[in-house]
C-alpha positions in Angstrom: -6.5 151.9 -51.7 -6.8 153.3 -48.2 -7.7 150.8 -45.5 -11.1 151.2 -43.8 -11.3 152.4 -40.2 -13.3 149.4 -39.0 -11.4 146.2 -38.3 -14.1 143.8 -39.6 -14.9 145.7 -42.8 -13.6 144.9 -46.3 -12.2 147.6 -48.4 -14.0 148.7 -51.5 -12.1 147.3 -54.5 -13.4 150.1 -56.7 -11.6 152.8 -54.7 -7.9 153.1 -55.3 -6.6 156.5 -54.2 -3.1 155.7 -55.6 -4.6 155.7 -59.1 -6.2 159.1 -58.9 -4.9 161.4 -61.6 -4.6 165.2 -61.0 -3.0 167.9 -63.1 -0.6 170.3 -61.3 -3.3 173.1 -61.3 -6.0 170.8 -59.7 -5.0 171.6 -56.1 -8.4 170.7 -54.7 -8.2 167.1 -55.9 -4.6 166.8 -54.7 -5.5 168.0 -51.3 -8.5 165.6 -51.0 -6.3 162.6 -51.9 -3.5 163.8 -49.6 -5.9 164.2 -46.7 -7.3 160.7 -47.2 -3.9 159.1 -47.4 -2.5 160.9 -44.4 -5.4 160.5 -42.1 -6.2 156.9 -43.1 -5.2 153.9 -41.1 -1.9 152.4 -42.3 -1.4 148.7 -42.1 1.5 146.5 -43.2 0.6 142.9 -44.1 3.6 140.4 -43.8 2.8 136.8 -44.9 4.4 134.2 -42.7 4.6 130.5 -43.5 3.7 128.3 -40.5 2.9 124.7 -40.0 -0.8 123.9 -39.4 -2.2 122.5 -36.2 -0.5 124.8 -33.7 -0.3 128.2 -32.0 1.9 130.8 -33.7 3.7 133.4 -31.5 5.5 136.4 -32.8 8.2 137.3 -30.3 10.1 140.0 -32.2 9.7 141.9 -35.5 12.6 143.8 -37.0 12.9 145.5 -40.4 15.5 147.5 -42.3 14.7 150.7 -44.1 16.1 152.0 -47.4 18.8 153.8 -45.5 20.1 150.6 -43.9 18.9 151.3 -40.4 17.6 148.4 -38.4 14.3 149.0 -36.5 12.5 146.9 -33.8 8.8 146.8 -33.4 7.9 148.0 -29.9 5.2 146.1 -28.0 5.6 147.9 -24.7 2.6 149.7 -23.2 2.2 153.1 -24.7 1.2 156.2 -22.7 -2.3 157.5 -23.3 -3.8 160.9 -22.4 -4.3 161.1 -18.6 -1.0 159.5 -17.6 -2.3 155.9 -17.9 -0.7 153.1 -19.8 -2.5 150.8 -22.2 -1.8 147.1 -22.7 0.0 145.9 -25.9 -2.3 146.1 -28.8 -3.2 142.7 -30.3 -5.6 141.3 -32.8 -6.6 137.8 -34.0 -5.2 136.2 -30.9 -6.3 133.5 -28.5 -5.2 132.8 -24.9 -4.0 129.3 -24.0 -3.8 128.2 -20.4 -1.2 125.6 -19.6 0.3 124.1 -16.5 4.1 124.6 -16.1 4.1 122.8 -12.7 2.0 122.0 -9.7 -0.4 124.8 -9.1 1.1 127.0 -11.8 -0.7 128.4 -14.8 0.8 130.5 -17.7 -1.1 132.6 -20.2 0.3 132.2 -23.7 -1.1 134.5 -26.3 -0.8 133.6 -30.0 -2.7 132.9 -33.2 -4.2 129.5 -33.6 -3.5 127.9 -37.0 -6.0 125.1 -37.4 -5.2 122.2 -39.7 -7.5 123.4 -42.4 -7.6 121.2 -45.6 -6.8 122.7 -49.0 -9.9 121.2 -50.5 -12.9 119.1 -49.5 -15.6 117.0 -51.1 -19.0 118.5 -50.7 -22.2 116.4 -50.8 -25.8 117.3 -51.2 -27.4 119.4 -48.5 -29.0 117.3 -45.8 -31.0 120.2 -44.5 -32.2 123.4 -46.1 -33.9 126.2 -44.2 -35.0 129.5 -45.7 -35.6 132.7 -43.6 -37.8 135.3 -45.3 -39.6 138.5 -44.3 -43.3 138.7 -44.5 -44.2 142.4 -44.5 -48.0 141.7 -44.7 -48.0 139.6 -41.5 -45.1 141.6 -39.9 -43.2 138.4 -39.2 -40.1 136.5 -40.2 -40.7 132.9 -41.3 -38.3 130.0 -41.1 -39.3 127.5 -43.8 -37.9 123.9 -43.6 -37.5 122.8 -47.2 -35.2 119.8 -46.7 -34.6 117.8 -43.4 -32.6 114.7 -42.6 -34.6 111.4 -42.9 -34.2 108.7 -40.2 -31.6 107.1 -42.5 -29.6 110.4 -42.6 -30.4 111.1 -46.3 -31.9 114.4 -47.3 -35.7 114.3 -47.5 -37.9 117.1 -48.9 -40.5 118.5 -46.6 -44.1 117.9 -47.9 -46.4 120.3 -46.0 -49.8 119.0 -45.1 -52.8 120.1 -47.0 -54.9 123.1 -45.9 -57.1 122.3 -42.9 -59.5 125.3 -43.0 -63.1 125.3 -42.3 -65.3 123.1 -44.6 -67.3 124.8 -47.3 -70.4 126.5 -46.1 -73.6 125.1 -47.6 -76.3 127.7 -47.8 -79.0 125.1 -47.3 -77.5 124.0 -43.9 -77.3 127.5 -42.4 -80.1 129.8 -41.3 -81.3 132.3 -43.8 -80.0 135.3 -41.9 -76.4 133.9 -41.7 -74.7 134.9 -44.9 -71.1 134.9 -43.8 -68.8 132.3 -42.3 -66.2 133.1 -39.7 -62.6 131.9 -39.6 -60.3 132.7 -36.6 -57.0 132.2 -38.5 -56.0 131.1 -42.0 -54.0 128.0 -42.7 -50.2 128.2 -42.7 -48.2 125.1 -43.7 -46.6 123.0 -40.9 -43.1 123.7 -42.1 -43.4 127.4 -41.6 -42.3 128.7 -38.2 -42.8 132.3 -37.2 -40.2 134.7 -35.6 -41.6 137.7 -33.7 -39.6 140.9 -33.3 -39.0 142.2 -29.8 -36.6 144.5 -28.0 -34.2 143.4 -25.2 -30.9 144.6 -23.8 -29.1 143.5 -27.1 -31.4 145.5 -29.4 -34.0 144.2 -31.8 -34.1 140.4 -31.9 -36.3 137.8 -33.5 -37.7 135.1 -31.2 -39.3 131.9 -32.6 -42.9 131.6 -31.6 -45.5 128.9 -31.7 -48.4 129.3 -34.1 -51.8 127.9 -33.1 -52.6 125.2 -35.6 -55.6 123.7 -33.9 -55.0 120.5 -32.0 -51.6 119.9 -33.5 -48.3 121.0 -31.9 -45.8 121.2 -34.8 -42.1 121.1 -33.9 -39.2 121.6 -36.3 -38.2 118.3 -38.0 -34.6 119.4 -38.7 -31.6 120.2 -36.6 -31.2 123.9 -37.4 -34.4 125.2 -35.9 -34.3 122.7 -33.0 -31.1 124.2 -31.6 -31.6 126.5 -28.7 -29.2 129.0 -30.3 -31.6 129.5 -33.2 -34.6 130.3 -31.0 -33.4 134.0 -30.7 -31.5 135.7 -33.6 -30.7 139.3 -34.3 -33.0 141.1 -36.6 -30.1 142.2 -38.9 -29.3 138.6 -39.7 -32.4 138.4 -41.9 -32.2 141.1 -44.6 -34.9 141.9 -47.1 -33.5 139.3 -49.6 -33.8 136.6 -47.0 -31.2 134.0 -45.9 -30.8 130.4 -46.9 -29.0 128.1 -44.5 -27.9 124.7 -45.5 -26.2 121.8 -43.6 -23.8 120.2 -46.0 -21.6 117.1 -45.5 -17.9 117.5 -46.2 -15.1 115.0 -46.5 -11.4 115.9 -46.5 -8.0 114.3 -46.0 -5.7 115.2 -43.2 -1.9 115.8 -43.5 -1.2 112.3 -42.3 -3.5 110.8 -45.0 -6.4 110.0 -42.8 -10.0 111.1 -43.6 -12.2 113.4 -41.6 -15.9 113.9 -42.1 -18.1 116.7 -40.7 -21.3 118.7 -41.4 -20.6 122.3 -42.5 -23.1 125.1 -42.9 -23.6 127.4 -45.9 -25.2 130.7 -45.4 -26.2 132.5 -48.6 -28.9 135.0 -49.8 -32.3 133.8 -50.6 -34.8 134.7 -53.3 -36.3 137.7 -51.5 -39.4 138.4 -49.5 -42.5 136.2 -49.3 -46.0 136.1 -48.0 -47.6 133.4 -45.9 -51.2 134.4 -46.3 -51.7 134.6 -42.6 -54.9 136.4 -41.7 -56.9 136.7 -38.5 -60.7 137.2 -37.9 -61.6 136.5 -41.5 -65.2 136.1 -42.8 -66.1 134.0 -45.8 -69.1 134.0 -48.0 -70.9 130.6 -48.4 -70.2 128.6 -51.5 -72.9 127.3 -53.8 
């Protein structure tokens, strides 16, 4: 079908303008399809085989049309309205700085082709964190479900039991006191809140500390302990939630040696949740 106008957007596989059928008298449908094909972005994809572990540079592109004419792709700056010239258009490139001599530096643009393995062995997740939205508390929670043990093996997080106020005995209280007061309800220690705020980048979520009495609970895993995860964009946590896992991987290089690393899997979660967080709550005495 027609390519999308945005560079980082995948085309809808259900839309194929080339398969639209129209009878000769259906001029409206023909005009709509023709306008979409003419005004759409045209891209040509040419697969090129290249060895891994290097920077690929395309110095010249030539092609021959059906009439036998030879054409060269022009990368010279093109004139734009206003009499100015734009730089050559590039995409998916990196810039490499190298020294050609004493005090000299050359900028070489190209596409980095990393030595990616064809397949890898994947182990059990060593860390599992779930991000969910809590509409009742107006917060986003990060829940540590699995964290690495001191041995490096995955260990499920067992949250502590609820440490609320003890049950109220009517015999121990004055007759005129019929309600008990609780400042905040209990939230498990593996639940970490993210509060929405607005800065120069837009709406972001910043990890906050929840008052849990005398205890100062810190994340036990690696994901939430990173400084990069303290502030995240609000759009990264949709309504269905996000589940992030750290997974060990093992692969073989082209020379036969082994390489091991920890990868990350990001996938949708099970949906929204509710922590039960409440403030300024009164309770009736038991008994």
